Structures are given as C-alpha cells and as structure tokens.
VOMI-599040 format. One record per residue: y, z, x of N, C-alpha, C in turn. Coordinates in pm, 1 decimal, always signed. Example, Ala and Ser with C-alpha at 12.3 -4.5 7.8 and 13.67 -1.06 7.14 Angstrom:
+----------+----------+----------+----------+----------+----------+----------+----------+----------+
|      npy |      npz |      npx |     capy |     capz |     capx |      cpy |      cpz |      cpx |
+----------+----------+----------+----------+----------+----------+----------+----------+----------+
|   -569.0 |   +780.0 |  +1319.0 |   -450.0 |   +780.0 |  +1230.0 |   -330.0 |   +780.0 |  +1320.0 |
|   -225.0 |   +708.0 |  +1285.0 |   -106.0 |   +714.0 |  +1367.0 |     +3.0 |   +787.0 |  +1290.0 |
+----------+----------+----------+----------+----------+----------+----------+----------+----------+
This chain:
+----------+----------+----------+----------+----------+----------+----------+----------+----------+
|      npy |      npz |      npx |     capy |     capz |     capx |      cpy |      cpz |      cpx |
+----------+----------+----------+----------+----------+----------+----------+----------+----------+
|  +3425.2 |  +4926.1 |  -5454.4 |  +3312.4 |  +4783.5 |  -5439.8 |  +3231.0 |  +4774.5 |  -5612.0 |
|  +3329.8 |  +4669.6 |  -5599.8 |  +3242.8 |  +4588.3 |  -5752.3 |  +3013.0 |  +4631.2 |  -5731.7 |
|  +3064.6 |  +4589.5 |  -5842.8 |  +2874.7 |  +4665.9 |  -5856.1 |  +2789.6 |  +4542.3 |  -5911.4 |
|  +2838.5 |  +4437.8 |  -5981.0 |  +2743.8 |  +4282.8 |  -5902.1 |  +2775.5 |  +4314.9 |  -5808.2 |
|  +2901.2 |  +4318.7 |  -5762.8 |  +2892.8 |  +4213.5 |  -5582.1 |  +2739.7 |  +4349.3 |  -5468.1 |
|  +2755.5 |  +4482.4 |  -5504.8 |  +2639.5 |  +4565.9 |  -5451.2 |  +2478.5 |  +4547.7 |  -5518.9 |
|  +2545.6 |  +4452.9 |  -5664.9 |  +2334.6 |  +4476.5 |  -5677.9 |  +2380.6 |  +4328.9 |  -5601.1 |
|  +2442.0 |  +4197.2 |  -5557.1 |  +2397.0 |  +4073.4 |  -5523.0 |  +2409.8 |  +4120.5 |  -5382.3 |
|  +2462.1 |  +4213.9 |  -5310.8 |  +2490.2 |  +4268.3 |  -5165.4 |  +2403.2 |  +4413.7 |  -5148.5 |
|  +2329.7 |  +4467.9 |  -5146.0 |  +2293.7 |  +4614.3 |  -5067.2 |  +2351.7 |  +4651.9 |  -4927.6 |
|  +2273.3 |  +4492.5 |  -4877.2 |  +2256.2 |  +4521.2 |  -4794.9 |  +2364.3 |  +4570.9 |  -4743.4 |
|  +2528.8 |  +4611.7 |  -4754.4 |  +2711.8 |  +4594.8 |  -4747.1 |  +2642.9 |  +4749.4 |  -4741.1 |
|  +2575.9 |  +4814.8 |  -4777.9 |  +2524.0 |  +4951.5 |  -4723.3 |  +2524.1 |  +5006.2 |  -4598.2 |
|  +2440.4 |  +4872.8 |  -4540.7 |  +2423.6 |  +4888.9 |  -4364.2 |  +2569.0 |  +4887.8 |  -4268.5 |
|  +2618.0 |  +4855.0 |  -4334.5 |  +2756.2 |  +4835.0 |  -4227.7 |  +2872.4 |  +4947.1 |  -4243.0 |
|  +2863.2 |  +5057.1 |  -4206.2 |  +2900.4 |  +5173.8 |  -4068.4 |  +3027.8 |  +5220.8 |  -4197.7 |
|  +3123.1 |  +5077.3 |  -4066.9 |  +3261.6 |  +5114.1 |  -4153.8 |  +3316.2 |  +5168.8 |  -4269.4 |
|  +3367.8 |  +5172.0 |  -4363.6 |  +3415.5 |  +5225.3 |  -4507.7 |  +3504.1 |  +5027.2 |  -4535.7 |
|  +3573.6 |  +5049.0 |  -4439.9 |  +3695.5 |  +4972.3 |  -4443.9 |  +3610.8 |  +4792.9 |  -4468.4 |
|  +3549.7 |  +4823.1 |  -4345.5 |  +3450.0 |  +4693.6 |  -4288.8 |  +3431.0 |  +4599.6 |  -4429.9 |
|  +3339.6 |  +4730.5 |  -4427.3 |  +3282.5 |  +4716.7 |  -4585.2 |  +3361.4 |  +4652.5 |  -4707.9 |
|  +3424.9 |  +4767.1 |  -4728.7 |  +3526.0 |  +4685.5 |  -4876.9 |  +3548.0 |  +4571.8 |  -4862.8 |
|  +3617.9 |  +4541.5 |  -4646.8 |  +3665.3 |  +4370.6 |  -4735.6 |  +3555.5 |  +4288.7 |  -4721.8 |
|  +3385.6 |  +4296.6 |  -4706.0 |  +3340.3 |  +4236.8 |  -4646.5 |  +3351.9 |  +4199.3 |  -4853.7 |
|  +3295.7 |  +4350.0 |  -4924.8 |  +3259.9 |  +4291.9 |  -5078.7 |  +3411.6 |  +4258.3 |  -5109.5 |
|  +3503.9 |  +4244.3 |  -5102.0 |  +3636.9 |  +4200.2 |  -5152.0 |  +3610.2 |  +4036.2 |  -5053.9 |
|  +3521.3 |  +4040.7 |  -5021.8 |  +3557.4 |  +3874.0 |  -4924.6 |  +3422.5 |  +3759.3 |  -5089.3 |
|  +3356.0 |  +3832.9 |  -5145.8 |  +3207.3 |  +3766.4 |  -5181.8 |  +3303.7 |  +3796.3 |  -5346.2 |
|  +3423.7 |  +3843.1 |  -5373.5 |  +3413.8 |  +3886.7 |  -5483.5 |  +3534.9 |  +3769.2 |  -5497.2 |
|  +3666.2 |  +3703.7 |  -5402.8 |  +3770.6 |  +3616.1 |  -5449.4 |  +3619.7 |  +3512.5 |  -5429.1 |
|  +3580.9 |  +3505.2 |  -5328.9 |  +3489.7 |  +3355.4 |  -5381.8 |  +3445.8 |  +3332.8 |  -5502.1 |
|  +3344.8 |  +3430.4 |  -5504.3 |  +3327.5 |  +3397.7 |  -5662.6 |  +3378.2 |  +3389.0 |  -5787.6 |
|  +3534.4 |  +3494.6 |  -5752.9 |  +3660.3 |  +3448.7 |  -5880.4 |  +3714.6 |  +3312.1 |  -5825.9 |
|  +3686.2 |  +3230.5 |  -5719.2 |  +3785.2 |  +3073.8 |  -5746.4 |  +3629.5 |  +3012.1 |  -5788.3 |
|  +3510.7 |  +3046.7 |  -5794.9 |  +3342.8 |  +2950.8 |  -5735.7 |  +3354.8 |  +2939.8 |  -5884.9 |
|  +3320.3 |  +2764.6 |  -5895.1 |  +3222.8 |  +2790.7 |  -6077.5 |  +3088.4 |  +2784.6 |  -6027.1 |
|  +3067.2 |  +2898.6 |  -5951.8 |  +2896.4 |  +2961.4 |  -5937.8 |  +3007.8 |  +3131.7 |  -5960.2 |
|  +2864.1 |  +3159.0 |  -6074.4 |  +2833.4 |  +3274.1 |  -6068.9 |  +2687.2 |  +3354.1 |  -5937.3 |
|  +2814.1 |  +3519.5 |  -5988.1 |  +2628.0 |  +3548.9 |  -5893.0 |  +2505.5 |  +3497.7 |  -5919.6 |
|  +2503.8 |  +3523.1 |  -6074.6 |  +2306.0 |  +3426.5 |  -6121.6 |  +2318.9 |  +3294.9 |  -6083.4 |
|  +2422.7 |  +3247.0 |  -6052.3 |  +2296.3 |  +3152.2 |  -5975.3 |  +2286.5 |  +3087.1 |  -5857.3 |
|  +2331.0 |  +3182.2 |  -5789.8 |  +2326.1 |  +3237.3 |  -5657.3 |  +2152.6 |  +3253.4 |  -5637.9 |
|  +2141.4 |  +3280.8 |  -5743.4 |  +1965.9 |  +3380.0 |  -5725.3 |  +1876.5 |  +3197.7 |  -5749.4 |
|  +1956.8 |  +3122.2 |  -5749.6 |  +1840.4 |  +3042.8 |  -5816.8 |  +1882.1 |  +2902.0 |  -5764.2 |
|  +1998.6 |  +2857.4 |  -5737.7 |  +2065.8 |  +2742.5 |  -5683.2 |  +1972.4 |  +2722.0 |  -5489.8 |
|  +1909.7 |  +2659.8 |  -5477.8 |  +1895.8 |  +2641.3 |  -5372.5 |  +1987.0 |  +2711.0 |  -5181.3 |
|  +1967.8 |  +2694.7 |  -5069.3 |  +2029.7 |  +2736.8 |  -5005.5 |  +2102.4 |  +2628.8 |  -4970.7 |
|  +2030.1 |  +2517.9 |  -4994.3 |  +2060.8 |  +2449.1 |  -4849.1 |  +2068.1 |  +2246.4 |  -4991.7 |
|  +2183.6 |  +2171.7 |  -4998.1 |  +2113.3 |  +2072.8 |  -5025.5 |  +2042.7 |  +1954.3 |  -4995.5 |
|  +1987.7 |  +1996.7 |  -4804.3 |  +2027.5 |  +1883.7 |  -4745.6 |  +1772.7 |  +1848.0 |  -4747.5 |
|  +1760.7 |  +1991.3 |  -4836.3 |  +1653.4 |  +1920.8 |  -4847.3 |  +1569.8 |  +1963.1 |  -4904.9 |
|  +1540.3 |  +1783.6 |  -5036.5 |  +1525.3 |  +1754.3 |  -5162.2 |  +1398.6 |  +1877.0 |  -5243.2 |
|  +1421.1 |  +1905.6 |  -5389.9 |  +1327.6 |  +1987.7 |  -5422.0 |  +1280.7 |  +2125.7 |  -5349.1 |
|  +1327.8 |  +2148.2 |  -5288.4 |  +1403.1 |  +2355.9 |  -5213.1 |  +1412.7 |  +2448.4 |  -5305.9 |
|  +1277.8 |  +2537.6 |  -5319.1 |  +1263.2 |  +2623.2 |  -5465.9 |  +1366.0 |  +2746.7 |  -5424.9 |
|  +1386.9 |  +2770.8 |  -5260.0 |  +1391.7 |  +2883.2 |  -5232.9 |  +1575.7 |  +2905.4 |  -5232.8 |
|  +1588.5 |  +3011.5 |  -5321.1 |  +1710.8 |  +3050.0 |  -5350.4 |  +1862.5 |  +3125.5 |  -5251.7 |
|  +1981.9 |  +3077.4 |  -5267.7 |  +2070.3 |  +3119.9 |  -5222.0 |  +2071.6 |  +3229.9 |  -5166.6 |
|  +2057.1 |  +3310.5 |  -5225.0 |  +2069.2 |  +3424.8 |  -5172.1 |  +1894.2 |  +3519.6 |  -5132.7 |
|  +1815.9 |  +3412.3 |  -5136.0 |  +1669.7 |  +3421.2 |  -5087.1 |  +1705.4 |  +3429.5 |  -4951.3 |
|  +1793.0 |  +3348.8 |  -4890.8 |  +1804.4 |  +3297.4 |  -4757.2 |  +1906.9 |  +3331.9 |  -4688.5 |
|  +2023.1 |  +3367.3 |  -4745.6 |  +2071.0 |  +3439.7 |  -4709.9 |  +2050.7 |  +3611.4 |  -4685.0 |
|  +1985.0 |  +3655.0 |  -4796.9 |  +1943.1 |  +3739.8 |  -4763.8 |  +1841.9 |  +3758.2 |  -4637.9 |
|  +1781.6 |  +3713.9 |  -4599.5 |  +1689.1 |  +3718.0 |  -4524.1 |  +1776.5 |  +3678.4 |  -4354.4 |
|  +1852.7 |  +3644.9 |  -4429.8 |  +1942.6 |  +3576.4 |  -4262.5 |  +1940.6 |  +3782.8 |  -4196.0 |
|  +2032.5 |  +3783.2 |  -4320.3 |  +2093.1 |  +3930.4 |  -4287.6 |  +1988.2 |  +4019.0 |  -4204.2 |
|  +1899.4 |  +4053.1 |  -4287.3 |  +1803.6 |  +4098.8 |  -4237.5 |  +1676.5 |  +4073.8 |  -4067.4 |
|  +1726.9 |  +3976.6 |  -4071.7 |  +1585.8 |  +3901.0 |  -3948.9 |  +1785.2 |  +3930.0 |  -3846.4 |
|  +1920.7 |  +3903.5 |  -3863.1 |  +1988.6 |  +3884.0 |  -3720.0 |  +2010.4 |  +4034.5 |  -3766.7 |
|  +2040.5 |  +4173.0 |  -3817.3 |  +2001.3 |  +4319.3 |  -3822.9 |  +1894.6 |  +4339.7 |  -3679.0 |
|  +1754.7 |  +4362.5 |  -3763.9 |  +1667.7 |  +4335.2 |  -3717.8 |  +1643.4 |  +4248.3 |  -3561.2 |
|  +1732.9 |  +4164.9 |  -3529.6 |  +1774.3 |  +4143.3 |  -3401.4 |  +1878.9 |  +4225.1 |  -3271.4 |
|  +1974.6 |  +4269.5 |  -3347.1 |  +2025.9 |  +4310.8 |  -3295.1 |  +1965.8 |  +4460.8 |  -3282.7 |
|  +1942.7 |  +4480.5 |  -3313.9 |  +1896.5 |  +4702.4 |  -3310.7 |  +1801.0 |  +4650.1 |  -3188.2 |
|  +1709.9 |  +4516.8 |  -3178.1 |  +1580.9 |  +4478.6 |  -3118.1 |  +1660.4 |  +4447.5 |  -2954.2 |
|  +1748.2 |  +4370.7 |  -2972.6 |  +1871.3 |  +4373.5 |  -2825.4 |  +2000.1 |  +4498.7 |  -2814.0 |
|  +2000.2 |  +4570.6 |  -2913.0 |  +2033.6 |  +4729.9 |  -2845.1 |  +1946.3 |  +4806.2 |  -2827.5 |
|  +1843.6 |  +4780.5 |  -2843.6 |  +1697.8 |  +4919.3 |  -2864.3 |  +1661.1 |  +4886.7 |  -2681.6 |
|  +1672.1 |  +4673.2 |  -2607.7 |  +1577.7 |  +4667.9 |  -2505.9 |  +1722.9 |  +4637.1 |  -2418.3 |
|  +1797.4 |  +4595.8 |  -2488.9 |  +1938.9 |  +4531.6 |  -2392.5 |  +2039.4 |  +4701.8 |  -2295.2 |
|  +2052.0 |  +4765.7 |  -2441.3 |  +2216.4 |  +4892.6 |  -2411.0 |  +2295.4 |  +4789.0 |  -2368.6 |
|  +2323.3 |  +4868.2 |  -2271.0 |  +2461.5 |  +4823.5 |  -2283.6 |  +2492.9 |  +4721.3 |  -2200.4 |
|  +2393.8 |  +4626.8 |  -2110.2 |  +2352.0 |  +4544.5 |  -2091.3 |  +2420.2 |  +4380.9 |  -2186.9 |
|  +2406.4 |  +4462.0 |  -2320.2 |  +2364.5 |  +4327.9 |  -2410.3 |  +2437.9 |  +4376.7 |  -2578.9 |
|  +2547.6 |  +4509.1 |  -2499.4 |  +2512.2 |  +4508.0 |  -2683.1 |  +2566.8 |  +4458.6 |  -2803.5 |
|  +2526.5 |  +4496.8 |  -2931.2 |  +2567.3 |  +4414.5 |  -3040.9 |  +2634.4 |  +4515.0 |  -3172.4 |
|  +2652.1 |  +4455.5 |  -3206.3 |  +2816.6 |  +4570.1 |  -3246.3 |  +2742.4 |  +4580.1 |  -3440.7 |
|  +2657.7 |  +4646.4 |  -3503.8 |  +2564.3 |  +4655.2 |  -3587.2 |  +2661.8 |  +4586.2 |  -3662.1 |
|  +2762.6 |  +4710.4 |  -3707.0 |  +2867.6 |  +4645.1 |  -3812.6 |  +2939.0 |  +4459.4 |  -3797.8 |
|  +2945.8 |  +4455.2 |  -3709.3 |  +3052.4 |  +4370.9 |  -3668.7 |  +2918.0 |  +4166.3 |  -3739.2 |
|  +2779.3 |  +4231.8 |  -3691.8 |  +2703.0 |  +4135.5 |  -3733.2 |  +2629.0 |  +4200.5 |  -3855.6 |
|  +2622.5 |  +4239.1 |  -3923.8 |  +2601.9 |  +4249.8 |  -4047.2 |  +2699.6 |  +4199.3 |  -4155.6 |
|  +2832.0 |  +4153.2 |  -4031.2 |  +2887.7 |  +4188.8 |  -4223.0 |  +2930.0 |  +4003.7 |  -4117.8 |
|  +2924.6 |  +3939.6 |  -4024.5 |  +2920.5 |  +3841.7 |  -4041.8 |  +2820.9 |  +3750.1 |  -4092.3 |
|  +2703.5 |  +3795.6 |  -4108.1 |  +2597.5 |  +3755.0 |  -4116.9 |  +2607.9 |  +3714.7 |  -4286.9 |
|  +2616.8 |  +3852.9 |  -4354.9 |  +2678.6 |  +3915.9 |  -4492.0 |  +2724.9 |  +3727.6 |  -4577.1 |
|  +2861.8 |  +3732.6 |  -4472.1 |  +2927.2 |  +3651.0 |  -4483.9 |  +2966.0 |  +3427.1 |  -4419.7 |
|  +2871.8 |  +3448.0 |  -4379.2 |  +2831.6 |  +3249.6 |  -4325.4 |  +2829.3 |  +3192.9 |  -4399.7 |
|  +2767.8 |  +3240.8 |  -4563.6 |  +2740.7 |  +3139.3 |  -4673.1 |  +2893.5 |  +3132.6 |  -4770.0 |
|  +2950.7 |  +3194.2 |  -4714.8 |  +3106.1 |  +3278.4 |  -4833.2 |  +3120.5 |  +3229.1 |  -4837.2 |
|  +3124.4 |  +3049.4 |  -4793.5 |  +3232.2 |  +2958.6 |  -4775.2 |  +3214.0 |  +2828.9 |  -4909.7 |
|  +3074.8 |  +2843.0 |  -4893.9 |  +3016.7 |  +2762.1 |  -5016.2 |  +3017.2 |  +2770.4 |  -5104.6 |
|  +3054.7 |  +2855.9 |  -5179.9 |  +3121.1 |  +2869.7 |  -5327.8 |  +3223.8 |  +2751.6 |  -5345.5 |
|  +3313.1 |  +2769.2 |  -5255.5 |  +3374.5 |  +2652.8 |  -5245.0 |  +3402.0 |  +2507.9 |  -5246.0 |
|  +3252.0 |  +2485.2 |  -5148.2 |  +3226.0 |  +2406.4 |  -5095.5 |  +3145.6 |  +2348.6 |  -5201.4 |
|  +3082.5 |  +2371.0 |  -5270.8 |  +2993.1 |  +2374.9 |  -5409.9 |  +3071.3 |  +2299.3 |  -5573.5 |
|  +3050.3 |  +2268.7 |  -5582.4 |  +3003.2 |  +2213.2 |  -5773.1 |  +2969.4 |  +2209.7 |  -5870.3 |
|  +2907.6 |  +2209.1 |  -5980.5 |  +2828.5 |  +2191.4 |  -6094.6 |  +2796.8 |  +2015.1 |  -6097.8 |
|  +2703.8 |  +1933.4 |  -6145.6 |  +2707.6 |  +1791.2 |  -6269.9 |  +2602.1 |  +1755.7 |  -6249.2 |
|  +2578.1 |  +1775.6 |  -6350.0 |  +2518.2 |  +1761.4 |  -6431.2 |  +2361.9 |  +1839.8 |  -6419.2 |
|  +2377.3 |  +2006.3 |  -6391.0 |  +2299.6 |  +2124.1 |  -6470.5 |  +2238.8 |  +2088.9 |  -6283.6 |
|  +2314.7 |  +2027.1 |  -6174.1 |  +2280.2 |  +2050.9 |  -6057.0 |  +2428.3 |  +2117.3 |  -5951.8 |
|  +2369.7 |  +2168.9 |  -5859.8 |  +2491.5 |  +2269.5 |  -5713.5 |  +2473.6 |  +2152.5 |  -5625.1 |
|  +2598.7 |  +1980.7 |  -5655.8 |  +2621.6 |  +1921.9 |  -5554.4 |  +2820.6 |  +1928.9 |  -5424.8 |
|  +2812.5 |  +1871.1 |  -5326.2 |  +2889.4 |  +1932.4 |  -5263.2 |  +2956.6 |  +1855.8 |  -5363.5 |
|  +3084.6 |  +1924.2 |  -5330.6 |  +3264.7 |  +1911.8 |  -5394.5 |  +3307.9 |  +1822.8 |  -5302.6 |
|  +3431.5 |  +1723.7 |  -5352.8 |  +3524.1 |  +1724.7 |  -5284.0 |  +3637.6 |  +1758.9 |  -5249.4 |
|  +3628.9 |  +1958.7 |  -5256.1 |  +3666.9 |  +2054.5 |  -5136.3 |  +3592.5 |  +2065.0 |  -5035.2 |
|  +3432.7 |  +2058.2 |  -5039.2 |  +3353.5 |  +2109.1 |  -4937.3 |  +3305.9 |  +1922.9 |  -4906.6 |
|  +3327.2 |  +1845.6 |  -4901.3 |  +3361.7 |  +1688.6 |  -4825.4 |  +3545.7 |  +1689.0 |  -4701.5 |
|  +3615.9 |  +1707.5 |  -4770.3 |  +3663.7 |  +1699.1 |  -4670.4 |  +3722.5 |  +1910.3 |  -4579.8 |
|  +3603.8 |  +2027.6 |  -4631.6 |  +3603.1 |  +2166.1 |  -4562.3 |  +3526.9 |  +2198.8 |  -4611.9 |
|  +3414.4 |  +2164.8 |  -4527.2 |  +3288.5 |  +2264.7 |  -4513.5 |  +3259.1 |  +2384.9 |  -4490.6 |
|  +3196.2 |  +2509.0 |  -4565.8 |  +3179.2 |  +2589.1 |  -4592.7 |  +3200.4 |  +2716.5 |  -4411.8 |
|  +3243.0 |  +2645.3 |  -4335.9 |  +3265.7 |  +2737.1 |  -4249.6 |  +3394.6 |  +2828.2 |  -4198.0 |
|  +3422.0 |  +2659.5 |  -4231.6 |  +3594.1 |  +2634.2 |  -4298.1 |  +3665.1 |  +2725.5 |  -4344.5 |
|  +3581.3 |  +2702.9 |  -4436.2 |  +3634.4 |  +2737.5 |  -4618.3 |  +3628.2 |  +2896.7 |  -4574.2 |
|  +3505.1 |  +2921.7 |  -4563.9 |  +3486.4 |  +3121.7 |  -4541.3 |  +3565.5 |  +3149.2 |  -4468.4 |
|  +3546.9 |  +3135.7 |  -4361.7 |  +3668.8 |  +3178.8 |  -4213.9 |  +3867.1 |  +3198.8 |  -4344.1 |
|  +3867.4 |  +3118.6 |  -4396.2 |  +4048.8 |  +3128.3 |  -4447.2 |  +3930.3 |  +3218.0 |  -4588.6 |
|  +3926.4 |  +3194.3 |  -4631.2 |  +3808.3 |  +3358.2 |  -4734.9 |  +3896.7 |  +3476.2 |  -4695.6 |
|  +3780.2 |  +3535.8 |  -4502.0 |  +3716.7 |  +3628.9 |  -4472.9 |  +3889.5 |  +3693.3 |  -4449.1 |
|  +3991.4 |  +3567.6 |  -4398.9 |  +4101.2 |  +3592.0 |  -4341.1 |  +4163.7 |  +3657.3 |  -4452.0 |
|  +4196.5 |  +3601.9 |  -4496.9 |  +4279.8 |  +3654.2 |  -4659.2 |  +4287.2 |  +3799.6 |  -4685.7 |
|  +4148.0 |  +3801.2 |  -4704.6 |  +4081.8 |  +3950.2 |  -4696.9 |  +4129.6 |  +4090.8 |  -4612.7 |
|  +4146.3 |  +3983.1 |  -4463.5 |  +4149.7 |  +4112.5 |  -4401.0 |  +4079.0 |  +4092.9 |  -4316.9 |
|  +3957.0 |  +4046.7 |  -4306.5 |  +3829.3 |  +4024.8 |  -4174.2 |  +3889.5 |  +4103.2 |  -4018.3 |
|  +3836.2 |  +4085.9 |  -3959.1 |  +3824.1 |  +4115.1 |  -3832.1 |  +3813.8 |  +3931.6 |  -3803.6 |
|  +3897.8 |  +3932.3 |  -3594.9 |  +3867.6 |  +3837.7 |  -3567.7 |  +3670.8 |  +3774.3 |  -3558.3 |
|  +3694.6 |  +3910.2 |  -3527.8 |  +3540.1 |  +3916.4 |  -3425.8 |  +3391.5 |  +3830.5 |  -3551.3 |
|  +3485.7 |  +3918.9 |  -3704.0 |  +3409.5 |  +3830.8 |  -3805.8 |  +3410.6 |  +3711.7 |  -3849.1 |
|  +3523.7 |  +3655.6 |  -3842.9 |  +3543.2 |  +3541.8 |  -3833.0 |  +3534.9 |  +3510.1 |  -3731.9 |
|  +3435.3 |  +3474.4 |  -3598.3 |  +3384.5 |  +3429.8 |  -3607.5 |  +3291.1 |  +3366.4 |  -3506.6 |
|  +3167.8 |  +3459.1 |  -3629.5 |  +3077.5 |  +3467.3 |  -3658.1 |  +3030.8 |  +3325.6 |  -3839.3 |
|  +3148.6 |  +3323.5 |  -3876.5 |  +3148.7 |  +3276.2 |  -3920.3 |  +3210.5 |  +3095.0 |  -3941.9 |
|  +3284.8 |  +3120.3 |  -3856.1 |  +3335.4 |  +3036.5 |  -3829.3 |  +3180.8 |  +2922.2 |  -3657.9 |
|  +3166.9 |  +2958.6 |  -3689.1 |  +3019.4 |  +2947.3 |  -3549.9 |  +2860.2 |  +2891.4 |  -3574.1 |
|  +2854.9 |  +2958.6 |  -3759.0 |  +2695.0 |  +3010.6 |  -3743.3 |  +2686.2 |  +2857.3 |  -3777.1 |
|  +2744.1 |  +2762.3 |  -3802.5 |  +2712.1 |  +2648.9 |  -3851.4 |  +2752.0 |  +2572.9 |  -3746.1 |
|  +2692.2 |  +2410.0 |  -3701.6 |  +2670.8 |  +2327.6 |  -3643.1 |  +2878.0 |  +2318.6 |  -3540.0 |
|  +2914.2 |  +2333.8 |  -3600.1 |  +3121.8 |  +2328.3 |  -3636.0 |  +3161.8 |  +2448.1 |  -3456.3 |
|  +3058.4 |  +2509.4 |  -3526.9 |  +3096.8 |  +2615.6 |  -3415.1 |  +3000.1 |  +2563.5 |  -3242.5 |
|  +2918.0 |  +2504.0 |  -3249.5 |  +2900.4 |  +2443.3 |  -3120.4 |  +2973.0 |  +2363.3 |  -2990.7 |
|  +3057.2 |  +2383.2 |  -3060.7 |  +3152.3 |  +2390.1 |  -2962.4 |  +3273.8 |  +2460.3 |  -2884.5 |
|  +3192.8 |  +2539.8 |  -2945.5 |  +3286.6 |  +2699.8 |  -2838.8 |  +3231.8 |  +2870.1 |  -2828.5 |
|  +3258.3 |  +2863.8 |  -2738.3 |  +3176.5 |  +2960.8 |  -2667.6 |  +3160.9 |  +3091.2 |  -2701.3 |
|  +2988.8 |  +3167.5 |  -2813.3 |  +3019.6 |  +3265.4 |  -2929.8 |  +2963.9 |  +3356.5 |  -2889.5 |
|  +2992.9 |  +3488.1 |  -2929.6 |  +2962.9 |  +3601.4 |  -2914.2 |  +2822.6 |  +3623.7 |  -2970.2 |
|  +2757.0 |  +3728.9 |  -2853.4 |  +2626.0 |  +3710.8 |  -2890.9 |  +2643.6 |  +3768.8 |  -3076.6 |
|  +2702.5 |  +3879.9 |  -3137.6 |  +2692.7 |  +3877.5 |  -3257.3 |  +2676.3 |  +3739.6 |  -3340.0 |
|  +2749.8 |  +3577.8 |  -3296.4 |  +2720.4 |  +3496.3 |  -3368.2 |  +2621.9 |  +3452.2 |  -3326.7 |
|  +2602.0 |  +3451.5 |  -3188.6 |  +2465.8 |  +3347.4 |  -3112.2 |  +2338.6 |  +3398.2 |  -3237.0 |
|  +2330.4 |  +3518.2 |  -3283.8 |  +2225.0 |  +3548.3 |  -3373.6 |  +2201.1 |  +3501.8 |  -3490.8 |
|  +2303.5 |  +3566.5 |  -3521.8 |  +2373.3 |  +3481.9 |  -3661.9 |  +2301.3 |  +3299.2 |  -3667.9 |
|  +2370.8 |  +3284.8 |  -3589.1 |  +2346.9 |  +3152.6 |  -3565.9 |  +2242.1 |  +3063.1 |  -3545.8 |
|  +2187.2 |  +3193.9 |  -3491.6 |  +1955.1 |  +3139.7 |  -3472.8 |  +1914.9 |  +3120.5 |  -3545.9 |
|  +1927.5 |  +3256.4 |  -3582.5 |  +1856.3 |  +3344.8 |  -3716.9 |  +1920.8 |  +3194.1 |  -3795.0 |
|  +2045.3 |  +3185.4 |  -3943.0 |  +2089.1 |  +3117.1 |  -3993.0 |  +1989.0 |  +2904.1 |  -4038.9 |
|  +1956.7 |  +2896.1 |  -3852.6 |  +1914.4 |  +2830.2 |  -3837.1 |  +1725.1 |  +2811.3 |  -3784.8 |
|  +1677.8 |  +2925.8 |  -3792.2 |  +1546.5 |  +2880.0 |  -3773.1 |  +1464.7 |  +2997.3 |  -3855.5 |
|  +1573.1 |  +2981.2 |  -4019.8 |  +1531.4 |  +2946.7 |  -4129.8 |  +1596.0 |  +2859.9 |  -4187.8 |
|  +1627.1 |  +2712.6 |  -4155.0 |  +1662.5 |  +2615.4 |  -4247.9 |  +1567.1 |  +2542.8 |  -4182.7 |
|  +1559.4 |  +2510.8 |  -4087.1 |  +1551.4 |  +2401.8 |  -4041.4 |  +1362.5 |  +2334.4 |  -4033.4 |
|  +1263.2 |  +2520.0 |  -4093.9 |  +1160.9 |  +2473.2 |  -4039.0 |  +1165.6 |  +2472.5 |  -4241.2 |
|  +1220.4 |  +2461.1 |  -4257.5 |  +1228.0 |  +2370.3 |  -4424.6 |  +1283.2 |  +2227.6 |  -4398.0 |
|  +1376.2 |  +2176.2 |  -4327.9 |  +1398.5 |  +2107.7 |  -4307.6 |  +1317.5 |  +1986.0 |  -4242.8 |
|  +1222.5 |  +2047.0 |  -4136.1 |  +1208.3 |  +1968.4 |  -4032.6 |  +1038.0 |  +1968.8 |  -4028.6 |
|   +979.2 |  +2021.3 |  -4134.2 |   +801.1 |  +2047.0 |  -4132.9 |   +734.8 |  +1934.9 |  -4154.1 |
|   +657.2 |  +1945.9 |  -4069.0 |   +544.4 |  +1826.1 |  -4063.3 |   +474.3 |  +1833.7 |  -4173.5 |
|   +441.6 |  +1908.8 |  -4296.7 |   +404.7 |  +1848.5 |  -4414.8 |   +440.6 |  +1884.5 |  -4562.7 |
+----------+----------+----------+----------+----------+----------+----------+----------+----------+
C-alpha cells in the first residue's frame, strides 16, 4: 500500500479484509494520479464548493464521515444484531471512497478549486464508481459511492449506504443551512 495514501487515510487499517483494503487504497492512488489536486491540497481545500468561505478541509470532513459512519455501524450491530447487520468493511471502504470522484470533478483556477468541465458532466458519485470499478471494488462498495449523494435518492439503499449518506449530509447541511 502506498505510504502517502496510508498517511492520508489511516482509517484504511480498520478494513479487516486485506484485498478490500488494498483495492480501496488503490482507488485513491488512481484518483490522485489523474487529478490536478495533490494529497496536500486535500488537507487545505474546502470540502464543498457550495458554502462560500468554508474553512473545513476536504480531509477533515471526509475523515469525520468515516469515523461517524463506523461508530454508527458498530452501534447498529450492538443494538440490532442480526435484525440489521452492518458489514463494517463495506461501510468503511464506502465511506472512504464516497467522495474520491471529486478528485476528477475539481480543477484549479486562479489559485482556487472549482468544478471543472468533467465535473459539470459527471458529478463525483459517477466518477467515483468508475474509479472503484476499475480498481476491482465489489458492487456493495460501489453502491455506497453511487448512493451517498442526491443521485442515490431514486434507488433503494443498503444499510451501509444509508449510514454513509446520512452521516455525509449531517456533517454538510449544518454548514450550508445554519441560522447563524
């Protein structure tokens, strides 16, 4: 596994299945190879372009989503057991990869990050699924990537996809729609 990716995503170690862990990391490697953004950029650029002046970085948001989704999955397994089982490996991989497509969606312009032409045609859920499939991720993980944003509102979501979707929005909407 690429050292830079592991530094970016120490949460990869939470994935128990070594093959799934490696494919998840490889998807990030491929995205970074094709992106104008660097791993260092991800530590400083805002996690969304929809909130002017946002200071919360892409990686701060993404890592928070992974942590909260994992905690939610653990609690579902604790309280609901076999009635609503959560595959933690699939959940964590999907949470790590949910926004990987933004690396293809974004461009740099005048020192800022903006949605590029590619991103105007293919938002990050689509490009993220494409990257993940290219790297051999299973459909359960690709489903989370596809369903985490509004594009997923028209399909039935797995439990893991619901968790990532809701965690992503609960850590985004307060920035976008807060009263103060």
